[in-house]
N, C-alpha and C positions, 0 to 999 in steps of 0.2 A: 438856719436852727431849727430841729425838731425831738419835742418831746414825748416820749413814753409813757402813760402812767401806768405801772406793773403792779397789781394790786400783789400783797402777800398774801401768802397762805394762812386761813382764819386759825387761832387760837382759841380756846376754851378761857374768856375773863380776859383777854386781849381783845381792845377796839380795833375795829377795821382800820387797815394800815395800807398803805403805799406810797414807793418810789417811783423818779424819775428816771428813766434811761436817753439820756443826751446826744444826740446822734445825729446829720447832717450840719456840720459846722463848717461854713466856707465862705475867706473871704478873695475877694478877686488882688491879688498881688498888689494892682495897682491902685487898691486901695488900704491893705494894711494900714496899720500904726492910726489911723486917722480917727478913732473909736469907733465905727460901728461894731463892729465887733464887742467890747465892750458894753457896749448899750445896750444892744440884741439879750446879753447874760446876764446885765441886770433887769431886764424887763424879763427876762426868763425865771430869774432865780427869787423873785418879788412874785411872780404867779404858782409857783412853787408852796414858795411862806403860805399864801393865800390859800392852797389848795390843800397843806397841813400836809403833804409829803414830806415823809421822814429823810429825804434823800437825795441825791441828784449822783449820778454817777455816768460816767466820760472815757473811753476808750479814745484817747486824743493821737495823735502821731506822735513823731518826735519831738517836732519841730513847736508843736502848739502847746505841750505838757504846761512851758513857761505864763503861756496865756490865762489857765486853769489856773496854777499857781498864784497868779498875782490875784486871782478873783476869789481866791479861799479855799478852792478844793487842792483835799491833800491827798499824799501817796502813802495811806493805813496797810500797804502790802496788795499783793498780789490773790484774786481767789482763788482755788484751786480752778480747772478747769477740766474738761471730760467729754473732749470732743468728739460727739457718734456720726462720724462722717458715715459709714455704712447703713446706720439705723436711718440717716438724714436724706440717703442717695433714696431708699425704699420708699420712704415716706414722699419724695417728690414724685414718684412714678406713680402713686398709688395714693388718689388725690384722699380717699376713705381713710389712709389709714395714717395723712400726713395732721387730718383734723382732731385726730385722739391722742398721737404721739403730741401734739399743740397743748391737747386740754390737759394734761398729763403735766405741762411744764410751770414753770413758775411768770415764764416770759414769753412771750410770741418768739418760736424759734423759725414763721416763715419770713423775719425779716435777721434773726440772729447770726446765718450763714450764706444770706443771698450775698 
């Protein structure tokens, strides 16, 4: 499991805040249902609380939803998503454009669409 700390856009009068993007979660099929994933997720949740993250977000596979729901994750509704495929492809061909494109976003697009 990996967690990317994502800083929220600053706002006047609001303290600095961040959230966590949880990704790369995988347990070998032969090792599932033995507690390793739950233990690791518990460690990450404790770390996120110590870091004072506002929330953790994960886009699980269909089979993993129940695992995350057992750990307290909820489905409050899907966010609105605009896939900028053409802009992203152009940015990948032009490294300078990629840097500018990513700096304008609230999360790291270099990992969002790869």
